[in-house]
N, CA, C and O atoms as a GROMACS GRO file, in nm:
protein
  576
    1MET      N    1  10.640   5.729   9.704
    1MET     CA    2  10.524   5.715   9.618
    1MET      C    3  10.511   5.836   9.525
    1MET      O    4  10.474   5.824   9.408
    2ARG      N    5  10.542   5.954   9.580
    2ARG     CA    6  10.531   6.077   9.502
    2ARG      C    7  10.615   6.071   9.375
    2ARG      O    8  10.568   6.101   9.266
    3TYR      N    9  10.740   6.032   9.392
    3TYR     CA   10  10.833   6.034   9.280
    3TYR      C   11  10.806   5.921   9.181
    3TYR      O   12  10.828   5.936   9.061
    4PHE      N   13  10.759   5.810   9.232
    4PHE     CA   14  10.720   5.700   9.143
    4PHE      C   15  10.606   5.747   9.054
    4PHE      O   16  10.606   5.720   8.934
    5ASN      N   17  10.508   5.816   9.112
    5ASN     CA   18  10.396   5.869   9.035
    5ASN      C   19  10.444   5.973   8.934
    5ASN      O   20  10.399   5.973   8.819
    6LEU      N   21  10.536   6.060   8.975
    6LEU     CA   22  10.588   6.162   8.883
    6LEU      C   23  10.664   6.099   8.766
    6LEU      O   24  10.664   6.155   8.656
    7SER      N   25  10.727   5.984   8.788
    7SER     CA   26  10.796   5.917   8.678
    7SER      C   27  10.698   5.876   8.568
    7SER      O   28  10.735   5.865   8.452
    8LEU      N   29  10.573   5.852   8.606
    8LEU     CA   30  10.471   5.817   8.507
    8LEU      C   31  10.441   5.933   8.413
    8LEU      O   32  10.399   5.912   8.299
    9LEU      N   33  10.462   6.056   8.459
    9LEU     CA   34  10.443   6.173   8.371
    9LEU      C   35  10.542   6.172   8.255
    9LEU      O   36  10.516   6.231   8.150
   10ILE      N   37  10.655   6.106   8.274
   10ILE     CA   38  10.753   6.090   8.167
   10ILE      C   39  10.727   5.962   8.088
   10ILE      O   40  10.737   5.960   7.965
   11LEU      N   41  10.694   5.854   8.159
   11LEU     CA   42  10.678   5.724   8.094
   11LEU      C   43  10.554   5.716   8.005
   11LEU      O   44  10.557   5.649   7.902
   12PHE      N   45  10.446   5.782   8.043
   12PHE     CA   46  10.325   5.777   7.958
   12PHE      C   47  10.352   5.829   7.817
   12PHE      O   48  10.320   5.760   7.720
   13PRO      N   49  10.410   5.950   7.800
   13PRO     CA   50  10.438   5.996   7.662
   13PRO      C   51  10.532   5.903   7.586
   13PRO      O   52  10.517   5.885   7.465
   14VAL      N   53  10.629   5.844   7.655
   14VAL     CA   54  10.717   5.746   7.588
   14VAL      C   55  10.633   5.629   7.539
   14VAL      O   56  10.650   5.583   7.426
   15ALA      N   57  10.542   5.580   7.623
   15ALA     CA   58  10.457   5.467   7.586
   15ALA      C   59  10.364   5.501   7.470
   15ALA      O   60  10.333   5.414   7.389
   16TRP      N   61  10.320   5.626   7.460
   16TRP     CA   62  10.230   5.664   7.350
   16TRP      C   63  10.300   5.659   7.215
   16TRP      O   64  10.237   5.630   7.113
   17PHE      N   65  10.430   5.686   7.214
   17PHE     CA   66  10.504   5.687   7.088
   17PHE      C   67  10.578   5.555   7.062
   17PHE      O   68  10.627   5.533   6.951
   18ALA      N   69  10.585   5.469   7.161
   18ALA     CA   70  10.652   5.339   7.147
   18ALA      C   71  10.566   5.244   7.062
   18ALA      O   72  10.443   5.254   7.064
   19PRO      N   73  10.630   5.153   6.989
   19PRO     CA   74  10.552   5.059   6.909
   19PRO      C   75  10.473   4.961   6.997
   19PRO      O   76  10.531   4.890   7.079
   20LEU      N   77  10.341   4.959   6.977
   20LEU     CA   78  10.255   4.865   7.050
   20LEU      C   79  10.257   4.728   6.982
   20LEU      O   80  10.261   4.624   7.047
   21LEU      N   81  10.254   4.733   6.850
   21LEU     CA   82  10.253   4.609   6.773
   21LEU      C   83  10.308   4.635   6.635
   21LEU      O   84  10.321   4.749   6.590
   22ARG      N   85  10.341   4.525   6.568
   22ARG     CA   86  10.384   4.529   6.429
   22ARG      C   87  10.281   4.452   6.350
   22ARG      O   88  10.247   4.338   6.384
   23ALA      N   89  10.231   4.515   6.245
   23ALA     CA   90  10.126   4.452   6.166
   23ALA      C   91  10.162   4.459   6.018
   23ALA      O   92  10.226   4.554   5.973
   24GLY      N   93  10.121   4.358   5.945
   24GLY     CA   94  10.146   4.356   5.801
   24GLY      C   95  10.066   4.248   5.733
   24GLY      O   96  10.017   4.154   5.796
   25PHE      N   97  10.053   4.263   5.600
   25PHE     CA   98   9.984   4.166   5.517
   25PHE      C   99  10.085   4.061   5.476
   25PHE      O  100  10.174   4.089   5.396
   26LEU      N  101  10.072   3.942   5.530
   26LEU     CA  102  10.169   3.834   5.512
   26LEU      C  103  10.307   3.877   5.561
   26LEU      O  104  10.342   3.994   5.549
   27PRO      N  105  10.383   3.787   5.615
   27PRO     CA  106  10.513   3.826   5.670
   27PRO      C  107  10.614   3.869   5.564
   27PRO      O  108  10.712   3.937   5.598
   28ILE      N  109  10.594   3.833   5.438
   28ILE     CA  110  10.694   3.865   5.334
   28ILE      C  111  10.692   4.011   5.294
   28ILE      O  112  10.788   4.057   5.232
   29PHE      N  113  10.587   4.088   5.325
   29PHE     CA  114  10.578   4.228   5.287
   29PHE      C  115  10.631   4.323   5.393
   29PHE      O  116  10.627   4.444   5.375
   30GLY      N  117  10.681   4.271   5.502
   30GLY     CA  118  10.732   4.356   5.609
   30GLY      C  119  10.619   4.398   5.702
   30GLY      O  120  10.501   4.388   5.668
   31LEU      N  121  10.657   4.445   5.818
   31LEU     CA  122  10.558   4.482   5.918
   31LEU      C  123  10.571   4.630   5.952
   31LEU      O  124  10.681   4.682   5.969
   32ASP      N  125  10.457   4.698   5.962
   32ASP     CA  126  10.452   4.838   6.003
   32ASP      C  127  10.431   4.844   6.154
   32ASP      O  128  10.350   4.770   6.209
   33GLU      N  129  10.504   4.933   6.219
   33GLU     CA  130  10.487   4.950   6.364
   33GLU      C  131  10.371   5.044   6.391
   33GLU      O  132  10.356   5.147   6.326
   34VAL      N  133  10.289   5.006   6.489
   34VAL     CA  134  10.174   5.085   6.528
   34VAL      C  135  10.194   5.128   6.673
   34VAL      O  136  10.218   5.045   6.761
   35SER      N  137  10.183   5.259   6.698
   35SER     CA  138  10.190   5.311   6.834
   35SER      C  139  10.053   5.371   6.867
   35SER      O  140   9.964   5.375   6.782
   36VAL      N  141  10.037   5.416   6.989
   36VAL     CA  142   9.912   5.481   7.026
   36VAL      C  143   9.890   5.602   6.936
   36VAL      O  144   9.779   5.624   6.887
   37ILE      N  145   9.994   5.682   6.914
   37ILE     CA  146   9.981   5.804   6.836
   37ILE      C  147   9.953   5.774   6.689
   37ILE      O  148   9.864   5.835   6.630
   38THR      N  149  10.026   5.680   6.628
   38THR     CA  150  10.000   5.648   6.487
   38THR      C  151   9.862   5.584   6.470
   38THR      O  152   9.794   5.607   6.370
   39GLY      N  153   9.822   5.505   6.568
   39GLY     CA  154   9.688   5.446   6.564
   39GLY      C  155   9.580   5.553   6.572
   39GLY      O  156   9.481   5.546   6.500
   40LEU      N  157   9.601   5.651   6.659
   40LEU     CA  158   9.505   5.761   6.670
   40LEU      C  159   9.500   5.844   6.542
   40LEU      O  160   9.393   5.887   6.500
   41GLN      N  161   9.615   5.867   6.481
   41GLN     CA  162   9.618   5.942   6.355
   41GLN      C  163   9.535   5.872   6.248
   41GLN      O  164   9.458   5.936   6.177
   42SER      N  165   9.552   5.742   6.236
   42SER     CA  166   9.475   5.665   6.138
   42SER      C  167   9.327   5.664   6.173
   42SER      O  168   9.241   5.674   6.085
   43LEU      N  169   9.298   5.653   6.301
   43LEU     CA  170   9.159   5.648   6.345
   43LEU      C  171   9.087   5.780   6.321
   43LEU      O  172   8.970   5.780   6.284
   44TRP      N  173   9.156   5.893   6.340
   44TRP     CA  174   9.093   6.024   6.316
   44TRP      C  175   9.051   6.038   6.170
   44TRP      O  176   8.953   6.107   6.141
   45GLU      N  177   9.124   5.975   6.079
   45GLU     CA  178   9.090   5.984   5.936
   45GLU      C  179   8.966   5.902   5.902
   45GLU      O  180   8.893   5.937   5.808
   46SER      N  181   8.942   5.795   5.975
   46SER     CA  182   8.832   5.706   5.938
   46SER      C  183   8.709   5.716   6.028
   46SER      O  184   8.597   5.706   5.978
   47ASP      N  185   8.727   5.735   6.158
   47ASP     CA  186   8.614   5.736   6.251
   47ASP      C  187   8.643   5.832   6.366
   47ASP      O  188   8.706   5.793   6.464
   48ALA      N  189   8.597   5.954   6.354
   48ALA     CA  190   8.628   6.059   6.452
   48ALA      C  191   8.569   6.027   6.590
   48ALA      O  192   8.633   6.055   6.691
   49ALA      N  193   8.450   5.970   6.595
   49ALA     CA  194   8.388   5.940   6.725
   49ALA      C  195   8.469   5.835   6.801
   49ALA      O  196   8.494   5.851   6.921
   50LEU      N  197   8.509   5.730   6.734
   50LEU     CA  198   8.591   5.627   6.798
   50LEU      C  199   8.728   5.684   6.835
   50LEU      O  200   8.783   5.651   6.940
   51ALA      N  201   8.783   5.769   6.749
   51ALA     CA  202   8.912   5.831   6.777
   51ALA      C  203   8.904   5.917   6.902
   51ALA      O  204   8.997   5.920   6.982
   52LEU      N  205   8.794   5.988   6.920
   52LEU     CA  206   8.775   6.070   7.039
   52LEU      C  207   8.770   5.984   7.164
   52LEU      O  208   8.830   6.018   7.266
   53LEU      N  209   8.697   5.872   7.157
   53LEU     CA  210   8.688   5.780   7.270
   53LEU      C  211   8.825   5.722   7.304
   53LEU      O  212   8.865   5.719   7.421
   54VAL      N  213   8.897   5.675   7.203
   54VAL     CA  214   9.028   5.614   7.228
   54VAL      C  215   9.127   5.719   7.277
   54VAL      O  216   9.211   5.688   7.362
   55THR      N  217   9.120   5.841   7.227
   55THR     CA  218   9.207   5.949   7.276
   55THR      C  219   9.182   5.973   7.424
   55THR      O  220   9.276   5.991   7.501
   56PHE      N  221   9.055   5.974   7.463
   56PHE     CA  222   9.022   5.991   7.604
   56PHE      C  223   9.078   5.877   7.687
   56PHE      O  224   9.140   5.899   7.791
   57LEU      N  225   9.057   5.752   7.641
   57LEU     CA  226   9.100   5.635   7.717
   57LEU      C  227   9.251   5.618   7.722
   57LEU      O  228   9.305   5.580   7.825
   58ALA      N  229   9.319   5.647   7.612
   58ALA     CA  230   9.462   5.619   7.604
   58ALA      C  231   9.550   5.736   7.647
   58ALA      O  232   9.661   5.715   7.696
   59VAL      N  233   9.502   5.858   7.629
   59VAL     CA  234   9.587   5.973   7.655
   59VAL      C  235   9.536   6.056   7.773
   59VAL      O  236   9.607   6.075   7.872
   60PHE      N  237   9.414   6.104   7.763
   60PHE     CA  238   9.363   6.197   7.864
   60PHE      C  239   9.344   6.131   8.000
   60PHE      O  240   9.393   6.183   8.100
   61ALA      N  241   9.274   6.019   8.006
   61ALA     CA  242   9.241   5.957   8.136
   61ALA      C  243   9.365   5.921   8.218
   61ALA      O  244   9.372   5.960   8.335
   62PRO      N  245   9.463   5.849   8.162
   62PRO     CA  246   9.578   5.815   8.246
   62PRO      C  247   9.662   5.935   8.286
   62PRO      O  248   9.714   5.940   8.398
   63TYR      N  249   9.675   6.032   8.198
   63TYR     CA  250   9.757   6.149   8.231
   63TYR      C  251   9.688   6.238   8.333
   63TYR      O  252   9.753   6.289   8.425
   64ALA      N  253   9.558   6.257   8.317
   64ALA     CA  254   9.482   6.337   8.415
   64ALA      C  255   9.487   6.271   8.552
   64ALA      O  256   9.499   6.340   8.654
   65LYS      N  257   9.478   6.138   8.555
   65LYS     CA  258   9.485   6.068   8.682
   65LYS      C  259   9.622   6.086   8.747
   65LYS      O  260   9.631   6.109   8.867
   66THR      N  261   9.728   6.075   8.669
   66THR     CA  262   9.863   6.090   8.722
   66THR      C  263   9.886   6.231   8.776
   66THR      O  264   9.946   6.248   8.882
   67ILE      N  265   9.838   6.331   8.705
   67ILE     CA  266   9.849   6.470   8.752
   67ILE      C  267   9.766   6.488   8.880
   67ILE      O  268   9.811   6.552   8.975
   68GLY      N  269   9.646   6.432   8.881
   68GLY     CA  270   9.561   6.440   9.000
   68GLY      C  271   9.626   6.376   9.121
   68GLY      O  272   9.620   6.430   9.232
   69LEU      N  273   9.687   6.260   9.101
   69LEU     CA  274   9.755   6.193   9.213
   69LEU      C  275   9.875   6.275   9.262
   69LEU      O  276   9.902   6.281   9.382
   70ALA      N  277   9.946   6.337   9.168
   70ALA     CA  278  10.060   6.422   9.209
   70ALA      C  279  10.010   6.539   9.294
   70ALA      O  280  10.069   6.572   9.396
   71LEU      N  281   9.902   6.600   9.252
   71LEU     CA  282   9.844   6.710   9.330
   71LEU      C  283   9.798   6.661   9.467
   71LEU      O  284   9.814   6.730   9.568
   72LEU      N  285   9.743   6.542   9.470
   72LEU     CA  286   9.698   6.483   9.597
   72LEU      C  287   9.817   6.454   9.689
   72LEU      O  288   9.810   6.477   9.810
   73HIS      N  289   9.927   6.402   9.632
   73HIS     CA  290  10.045   6.370   9.711
   73HIS      C  291  10.107   6.494   9.775
   73HIS      O  292  10.165   6.485   9.883
   74TRP      N  293  10.096   6.608   9.710
   74TRP     CA  294  10.151   6.732   9.764
   74TRP      C  295  10.045   6.818   9.833
   74TRP      O  296  10.063   6.938   9.854
   75ASN      N  297   9.934   6.753   9.869
   75ASN     CA  298   9.824   6.818   9.943
   75ASN      C  299   9.770   6.942   9.871
   75ASN      O  300   9.731   7.039   9.936
   76LEU      N  301   9.766   6.938   9.739
   76LEU     CA  302   9.710   7.047   9.660
   76LEU      C  303   9.572   7.011   9.606
   76LEU      O  304   9.509   7.091   9.536
   77LEU      N  305   9.525   6.891   9.639
   77LEU     CA  306   9.395   6.842   9.594
   77LEU      C  307   9.334   6.764   9.710
   77LEU      O  308   9.404   6.697   9.785
   78SER      N  309   9.205   6.773   9.723
   78SER     CA  310   9.135   6.707   9.832
   78SER      C  311   9.139   6.555   9.818
   78SER      O  312   9.125   6.503   9.707
   79PRO      N  313   9.158   6.482   9.929
   79PRO     CA  314   9.155   6.336   9.924
   79PRO      C  315   9.019   6.281   9.878
   79PRO      O  316   9.009   6.165   9.838
   80ARG      N  317   8.915   6.364   9.883
   80ARG     CA  318   8.784   6.318   9.837
   80ARG      C  319   8.780   6.293   9.687
   80ARG      O  320   8.686   6.230   9.638
   81THR      N  321   8.880   6.341   9.614
   81THR     CA  322   8.884   6.319   9.469
   81THR      C  323   8.942   6.183   9.432
   81THR      O  324   8.936   6.143   9.316
   82LEU      N  325   8.999   6.111   9.528
   82LEU     CA  326   9.064   5.983   9.499
   82LEU      C  327   8.972   5.883   9.429
   82LEU      O  328   9.018   5.818   9.335
   83PRO      N  329   8.845   5.866   9.469
   83PRO     CA  330   8.759   5.772   9.394
   83PRO      C  331   8.745   5.809   9.246
   83PRO      O  332   8.743   5.720   9.161
   84ALA      N  333   8.735   5.937   9.216
   84ALA     CA  334   8.724   5.979   9.075
   84ALA      C  335   8.854   5.950   9.001
   84ALA      O  336   8.851   5.909   8.885
   85LEU      N  337   8.967   5.969   9.067
   85LEU     CA  338   9.096   5.939   9.004
   85LEU      C  339   9.110   5.790   8.978
   85LEU      O  340   9.166   5.750   8.876
   86GLU      N  341   9.061   5.708   9.069
   86GLU     CA  342   9.066   5.563   9.049
   86GLU      C  343   8.981   5.521   8.930
   86GLU      O  344   9.019   5.430   8.856
   87VAL      N  345   8.867   5.586   8.910
   87VAL     CA  346   8.782   5.556   8.794
   87VAL      C  347   8.856   5.590   8.665
   87VAL      O  348   8.848   5.516   8.567
   88LEU      N  349   8.928   5.702   8.663
   88LEU     CA  350   9.006   5.737   8.544
   88LEU      C  351   9.107   5.629   8.510
   88LEU      O  352   9.127   5.598   8.393
   89GLY      N  353   9.170   5.572   8.611
   89GLY     CA  354   9.267   5.465   8.587
   89GLY      C  355   9.203   5.340   8.530
   89GLY      O  356   9.260   5.275   8.443
   90LYS      N  357   9.086   5.309   8.579
   90LYS     CA  358   9.015   5.191   8.528
   90LYS      C  359   8.968   5.214   8.385
   90LYS      O  360   8.968   5.121   8.304
   91LEU      N  361   8.928   5.335   8.353
   91LEU     CA  362   8.891   5.366   8.215
   91LEU      C  363   9.010   5.350   8.122
   91LEU      O  364   8.995   5.306   8.008
   92ALA      N  365   9.128   5.386   8.169
   92ALA     CA  366   9.247   5.373   8.088
   92ALA      C  367   9.277   5.226   8.056
   92ALA      O  368   9.332   5.197   7.951
   93MET      N  369   9.241   5.135   8.145
   93MET     CA  370   9.261   4.992   8.117
   93MET      C  371   9.174   4.945   8.002
   93MET      O  372   9.207   4.846   7.937
   94ALA      N  373   9.064   5.014   7.975
   94ALA     CA  374   8.978   4.977   7.863
   94ALA      C  375   9.054   4.983   7.732
   94ALA      O  376   9.028   4.903   7.641
   95ASP      N  377   9.147   5.075   7.720
   95ASP     CA  378   9.226   5.087   7.598
   95ASP      C  379   9.313   4.963   7.578
   95ASP      O  380   9.330   4.917   7.465
   96ILE      N  381   9.369   4.909   7.684
   96ILE     CA  382   9.449   4.787   7.675
   96ILE      C  383   9.364   4.672   7.623
   96ILE      O  384   9.408   4.594   7.540
   97PHE      N  385   9.241   4.663   7.674
   97PHE     CA  386   9.152   4.557   7.628
   97PHE      C  387   9.113   4.576   7.482
   97PHE      O  388   9.101   4.477   7.409
   98LEU      N  389   9.094   4.700   7.437
   98LEU     CA  390   9.066   4.724   7.295
   98LEU      C  391   9.180   4.675   7.207
   98LEU      O  392   9.158   4.613   7.104
   99ILE      N  393   9.303   4.703   7.249
   99ILE     CA  394   9.420   4.658   7.172
   99ILE      C  395   9.426   4.506   7.170
   99ILE      O  396   9.453   4.447   7.066
  100ALA      N  397   9.402   4.443   7.284
  100ALA     CA  398   9.406   4.296   7.291
  100ALA      C  399   9.299   4.233   7.202
  100ALA      O  400   9.326   4.135   7.132
  101ILE      N  401   9.180   4.289   7.203
  101ILE     CA  402   9.073   4.237   7.117
  101ILE      C  403   9.110   4.253   6.970
  101ILE      O  404   9.088   4.163   6.890
  102TYR      N  405   9.166   4.368   6.936
  102TYR     CA  406   9.211   4.392   6.798
  102TYR      C  407   9.312   4.287   6.755
  102TYR      O  408   9.302   4.234   6.644
  103ILE      N  409   9.408   4.257   6.841
  103ILE     CA  410   9.512   4.158   6.807
  103ILE      C  411   9.449   4.020   6.786
  103ILE      O  412   9.484   3.951   6.691
  104VAL      N  413   9.359   3.981   6.874
  104VAL     CA  414   9.294   3.850   6.862
  104VAL      C  415   9.212   3.840   6.733
  104VAL      O  416   9.218   3.740   6.663
  105ILE      N  417   9.136   3.943   6.703
  105ILE     CA  418   9.051   3.941   6.583
  105ILE      C  419   9.136   3.936   6.456
  105ILE      O  420   9.109   3.857   6.366
  106VAL      N  421   9.238   4.019   6.450
  106VAL     CA  422   9.320   4.025   6.329
  106VAL      C  423   9.402   3.898   6.311
  106VAL      O  424   9.421   3.853   6.198
  107LYS      N  425   9.451   3.841   6.419
  107LYS     CA  426   9.526   3.715   6.407
  107LYS      C  427   9.437   3.604   6.352
  107LYS      O  428   9.485   3.515   6.283
  108GLY      N  429   9.308   3.609   6.383
  108GLY     CA  430   9.215   3.509   6.333
  108GLY      C  431   9.186   3.524   6.184
  108GLY      O  432   9.133   3.432   6.123
  109ALA      N  433   9.220   3.639   6.125
  109ALA     CA  434   9.194   3.662   5.983
  109ALA      C  435   9.283   3.578   5.893
  109ALA      O  436   9.247   3.551   5.778
  110GLY      N  437   9.398   3.537   5.942
  110GLY     CA  438   9.481   3.444   5.866
  110GLY      C  439   9.591   3.508   5.783
  110GLY      O  440   9.708   3.472   5.802
  111MET      N  441   9.561   3.598   5.693
  111MET     CA  442   9.662   3.652   5.602
  111MET      C  443   9.736   3.772   5.661
  111MET      O  444   9.827   3.826   5.598
  112VAL      N  445   9.699   3.813   5.779
  112VAL     CA  446   9.761   3.928   5.843
  112VAL      C  447   9.853   3.879   5.954
  112VAL      O  448   9.819   3.788   6.029
  113THR      N  449   9.970   3.941   5.963
  113THR     CA  450  10.065   3.906   6.067
  113THR      C  451  10.065   4.018   6.172
  113THR      O  452  10.076   4.136   6.138
  114ILE      N  453  10.053   3.978   6.298
  114ILE     CA  454  10.055   4.074   6.410
  114ILE      C  455  10.157   4.023   6.511
  114ILE      O  456  10.155   3.906   6.550
  115GLU      N  457  10.245   4.112   6.552
  115GLU     CA  458  10.340   4.081   6.659
  115GLU      C  459  10.330   4.192   6.763
  115GLU      O  460  10.327   4.310   6.728
  116THR      N  461  10.324   4.154   6.890
  116THR     CA  462  10.324   4.257   6.994
  116THR      C  463  10.464   4.313   7.008
  116THR      O  464  10.562   4.243   6.982
  117ALA      N  465  10.474   4.440   7.048
  117ALA     CA  466  10.604   4.506   7.063
  117ALA      C  467  10.618   4.556   7.207
  117ALA      O  468  10.524   4.550   7.286
  118TRP      N  469  10.735   4.606   7.238
  118TRP     CA  470  10.767   4.646   7.375
  118TRP      C  471  10.680   4.759   7.426
  118TRP      O  472  10.659   4.769   7.547
  119GLY      N  473  10.630   4.844   7.340
  119GLY     CA  474  10.547   4.955   7.384
  119GLY      C  475  10.416   4.911   7.447
  119GLY      O  476  10.364   4.979   7.535
  120LEU      N  477  10.363   4.798   7.403
  120LEU     CA  478  10.240   4.745   7.461
  120LEU      C  479  10.263   4.710   7.608
  120LEU      O  480  10.178   4.737   7.693
  121TYR      N  481  10.377   4.651   7.636
  121TYR     CA  482  10.409   4.615   7.774
  121TYR      C  483  10.438   4.740   7.858
  121TYR      O  484  10.399   4.746   7.975
  122LEU      N  485  10.506   4.838   7.798
  122LEU     CA  486  10.532   4.963   7.869
  122LEU      C  487  10.402   5.035   7.901
  122LEU      O  488  10.382   5.081   8.013
  123PHE      N  489  10.313   5.047   7.802
  123PHE     CA  490  10.185   5.115   7.822
  123PHE      C  491  10.101   5.043   7.928
  123PHE      O  492  10.044   5.106   8.016
  124THR      N  493  10.094   4.911   7.918
  124THR     CA  494  10.020   4.832   8.017
  124THR      C  495  10.081   4.849   8.156
  124THR      O  496  10.009   4.866   8.254
  125GLY      N  497  10.214   4.845   8.164
  125GLY     CA  498  10.281   4.864   8.292
  125GLY      C  499  10.254   5.001   8.352
  125GLY      O  500  10.235   5.013   8.473
  126CYS      N  501  10.252   5.104   8.269
  126CYS     CA  502  10.222   5.239   8.318
  126CYS      C  503  10.080   5.246   8.375
  126CYS      O  504  10.058   5.305   8.481
  127ILE      N  505   9.985   5.187   8.304
  127ILE     CA  506   9.846   5.188   8.352
  127ILE      C  507   9.835   5.112   8.484
  127ILE      O  508   9.774   5.161   8.579
  128LEU      N  509   9.895   4.993   8.490
  128LEU     CA  510   9.889   4.914   8.613
  128LEU      C  511   9.962   4.984   8.728
  128LEU      O  512   9.916   4.979   8.842
  129ALA      N  513  10.074   5.048   8.698
  129ALA     CA  514  10.147   5.123   8.802
  129ALA      C  515  10.062   5.238   8.854
  129ALA      O  516  10.062   5.266   8.974
  130SER      N  517   9.991   5.304   8.765
  130SER     CA  518   9.904   5.415   8.805
  130SER      C  519   9.790   5.366   8.894
  130SER      O  520   9.754   5.432   8.992
  131ILE      N  521   9.734   5.252   8.861
  131ILE     CA  522   9.628   5.194   8.945
  131ILE      C  523   9.686   5.157   9.082
  131ILE      O  524   9.621   5.179   9.184
  132TRP      N  525   9.806   5.102   9.085
  132TRP     CA  526   9.871   5.064   9.210
  132TRP      C  527   9.899   5.188   9.296
  132TRP      O  528   9.876   5.186   9.417
  133VAL      N  529   9.949   5.296   9.233
  133VAL     CA  530   9.976   5.420   9.308
  133VAL      C  531   9.848   5.473   9.370
  133VAL      O  532   9.848   5.515   9.486
  134ALA      N  533   9.739   5.471   9.295
  134ALA     CA  534   9.610   5.519   9.349
  134ALA      C  535   9.566   5.430   9.465
  134ALA      O  536   9.515   5.480   9.566
  135TRP      N  537   9.584   5.301   9.451
  135TRP     CA  538   9.545   5.208   9.558
  135TRP      C  539   9.628   5.234   9.683
  135TRP      O  540   9.574   5.242   9.793
  136ARG      N  541   9.762   5.249   9.667
  136ARG     CA  542   9.850   5.276   9.781
  136ARG      C  543   9.819   5.412   9.843
  136ARG      O  544   9.827   5.428   9.965
  137THR      N  545   9.785   5.508   9.760
  137THR     CA  546   9.752   5.641   9.811
  137THR      C  547   9.627   5.634   9.898
  137THR      O  548   9.619   5.703  10.000
  138GLY      N  549   9.531   5.554   9.859
  138GLY     CA  550   9.409   5.536   9.938
  138GLY      C  551   9.434   5.466  10.070
  138GLY      O  552   9.359   5.486  10.166
  139LYS      N  553   9.539   5.383  10.077
  139LYS     CA  554   9.572   5.308  10.199
  139LYS      C  555   9.660   5.389  10.294
  139LYS      O  556   9.667   5.359  10.413
  140THR      N  557   9.728   5.491  10.241
  140THR     CA  558   9.822   5.569  10.322
  140THR      C  559   9.746   5.673  10.404
  140THR      O  560   9.661   5.744  10.349
  141PRO      N  561   9.774   5.683  10.533
  141PRO     CA  562   9.709   5.789  10.612
  141PRO      C  563   9.750   5.926  10.562
  141PRO      O  564   9.867   5.948  10.530
  142ARG      N  565   9.656   6.018  10.554
  142ARG     CA  566   9.679   6.153  10.502
  142ARG      C  567   9.750   6.239  10.607
  142ARG      O  568   9.718   6.235  10.726
  143ARG      N  569   9.847   6.316  10.558
  143ARG     CA  570   9.916   6.413  10.644
  143ARG      C  571   9.846   6.547  10.634
  143ARG      O  572   9.795   6.583  10.527
  144ALA      N  573   9.842   6.618  10.742
  144ALA     CA  574   9.777   6.749  10.741
  144ALA      C  575   9.864   6.855  10.681
  144ALA      O  576   9.824   6.971  10.673
   0.00000   0.00000   0.00000
């Protein structure tokens, strides 16, 4: 479990830079790839408050949870912190729902083309894996 969790410390940054979706105005003009990082860059230019929220949900919450779980696995953090770490993981899922809502709304606009990309699945998988690791950690008896 320890090493699976540590692999998320590598996979999360890959997922942040991986293309989540391809978007464009009509398919004939080509599609631009959007990642968590490029989306955040655009968001910081237009709405700093929303960008701060999304940065917390997409970057800080999942990474802090993964680091916290690693510390917990090596007995460097109290098991009493596990409920707080689980909340961080659930907050990170909110970002996935924001992306899904965005895709549904934009697809309904008609003249815009949206295609999901492999990074969306990687990012979702990392979040779900992190939730699973926290769940398994809570079920595992603690070693002294």
